[in-house]
KESEDO-372434 format. One record per residue (C-alpha): residue in one letter; x, z, y negated. Coordinates in steps of 0.25 Angstrom, whole numbers, plus 5000, padded with zeros to 4 digits. Each point is the difference from the previous one (the first is absolute). Last residue first. Layout:
% KESEDO-372434
AXZY
...
***
This chain:
% KESEDO-372434
G511047655083
R501250104997
T499850155002
K499150054989
R500850094989
S499250134996
G501250105003
G500250024984
R500050165003
S498650025008
A499649915011
K498849934996
R498650045004
G499349915010
R500249865007
Q498549954996
P499749885007
G499149894994
S499449984988
P498450005006
G500450155005
S501050055011
G500450135004
S499650015014
R499250115000
R498749975004
T500349875008
P500449864998
P499349915009
K500749925008
K500849854996
M501350094997
W500050055015
R500149855005
A500949954989
H501150135004
L500149965016
E500049864996
R501250014992
L500750115009
K499849915013
R500749904991
V501250084997
E500150055014
D499849855005
A501349964990
D501050125006
P500050155000
G501250065006
H500949955012
G499150085012
D499749845005
K498450004996
G500450084986
P500650135000
V499150074988
E500650034986
L499049924991
I500150014985
T498950004991
P500449984987
L498950044990
N498849954993
Q498950075009
L500150145004
R498950074992
P499249905002
N500150035016
S500049875008
L501550045006
F499650145006
V498749975004
G500549875007
L500750095009
R498650005007
E500449885008
A500950085008
L500350134997
V500650035013
G501049895002
E499949865001
G499249944989
V501249994990
N501450025009
A500250155005
H500850124993
R500450125006
D500450124991
R499450125009
N499450094993
S498950015008
G498950024989
L499249885005
E500549945012
A501249925002
A500349845000
A499650004986
D499949874991
N500849984989
V499749974984
H501150054992
L499650014985
V500849994988
R499850064985
L499350115001
R500650064988
D498749964992
L499150085010
G500450124994
I500850115006
R499150135002
E498649944996
D500149855003
V500750035014
E499050125003
D498749894997
L500949905008
C499850105013
D498750014997
D499849855000
L500650015011
A499250115008
S498549924995
R500549875004
D500450045014
T501049905008
V501150064991
D499850155007
I500950104995
G500650075010
S501649994998
V499949885009
W498949924993
L501050034987
H501249945006
C499149875007
S499549974987
D501550044992
L499850024986
C501249994989
I500150094990
G500650004984
V501250074993
R500449914988
P499450084988
H500450115007
R498950115002
E500850114996
L500849965014
R499350135005
D498749944997
V500249885008
L500750095012
M498750095003
A499249884997
L500649945013
E499850125007
D498450024995
V499749845004
S500650035014
R501349995010
G500850014987
I501250065008
T500249995013
G500250135007
G499749965014
A499049895002
G499149974988
A500049854999
S500649994987
N499549974985
E500849904993
L500850044987
L500149874991
L501249994990
W499849914989
T500649864997
T499649964987
D500150104990
S501450005007
C500450115011
H501550045001
E499650154994
L498950025010
A500950015010
Q500750094995
E498650084997
L499549975016
A501550105004
P499650104991
V498650015006
A500349975015
R500850145001
E499250084992
L498849955009
G500550025013
A500150144997
E498750004996
L499549925012
G500650105010
A501449995006
G499549955014
L500549864997
H499749994986
S499749865002
G500349864992
V499449944988
H499649885007
L500349884990
V499549884992
V500849944990
G499049954988
D499849864994
A501349935003
E500749954987
I501149955012
A501050084991
C499150115000
G499950005014
V501250005003
D500450124992
V498850065005
T500449965016
N501550074995
V499450124994
V499150035013
A501249985009
A501050094991
V498950095000
S499950015015
K501650015003
E499950124991
Y498950065006
I500649965016
E501250074997
D499450124995
D499450035011
T498550064996
A499349884998
A499049994989
L500549864996
N499849965013
V500449835000
L500549945013
Y498749915001
L500849924988
A499149994987
H499049884998
C500249904989
V498549954994
V499749874993
G498649964996
Q499449874995
I500949895008
G499749884992
A501149905009
E500749944987
A500050144995
R500550075011
R501049905003
E500650034986
K500050135003
F500750015013
C501049904996
A500550084988
F500150115008
S500649915011
A501149974990
P500550174998
D500549975015
H499450115007
N500950115007
T499150075009
P499950145002
R500550095011
W499150115004
A499749925011
R498450005007
P499249914988
S501149904999
Q500149984986
T499249954988
F498750025009
V499149904996
Q498250004994
V499549884997
A498749954993
E499149884999
A500249975015
G499749855008
M501150045011
A500949884995
E499950064985
A500550135005
R501349965009
D500349914987
I500050124991
A500750095011
T501249914999
H500450044986
I500550145007
G500949925007
G500449935014
A498950125006
S499050054990
S498950025011
V498750034996
H499050104997
A498649944998
G499049964988
P498749964996
I499750024985
M498650075001
***
């Protein structure tokens, strides 16, 4: 596990490294602009160089950017669609400038038009974004909580997207523990989690899994309600450790997106709790389908068409 957190980039994108270092994180996720406004931030190019310099100094192993929340690449409204495409492309461009390992995004919702109609809108938009990616900076599709017409609510839907993108060498995925739980996958049960990861390996390839969002849940299993809770304070509680300790999920940036004690996001205490929970569960004996052997955890088959690069660190 590479423990990390989503942090603010207020004051310049390079300041995110200072905040991550202060809370003891080894990986960081940032917005490259306000997540609730279409207007992109006009970054000073010097801040990109400073970001990379500070990352090296602080030993930050994983960096991902998150596209803004307004994005809907399946939107039926042409204005929203065009703004969404532009926003994702801009995020990818900034991600490449700071040499981020990926850009995480929610694909969006078909808003009742149907999954096929949503895919017909989303795939060309994703293709545009992929044209801006680099060998370092991938486009990472996040599983959704499953509300309404959201696309990506299951491994099957993520696999559909990867397939329709012709298994592009720079398309990957991000799995969120809370979203898996509220979409009906019991991540506190070793067998259920292994079944999910088996499907990821078979349909997508585990080497395309580049980052984890690790959040406790404040909503019930299968509720489709995207409600994050602090580590150990939600319904997953101690058994969030089942997800954290799975051998096939090691050596990945593990990003907290929790409210924190004051509602302002992850802090040093949450990073500490994440490390301690991981350590407790790593001491437990391996189970039948853990995929771990004497030589360590196995990540599964490699992504096709050159998608075999490991995340930094």
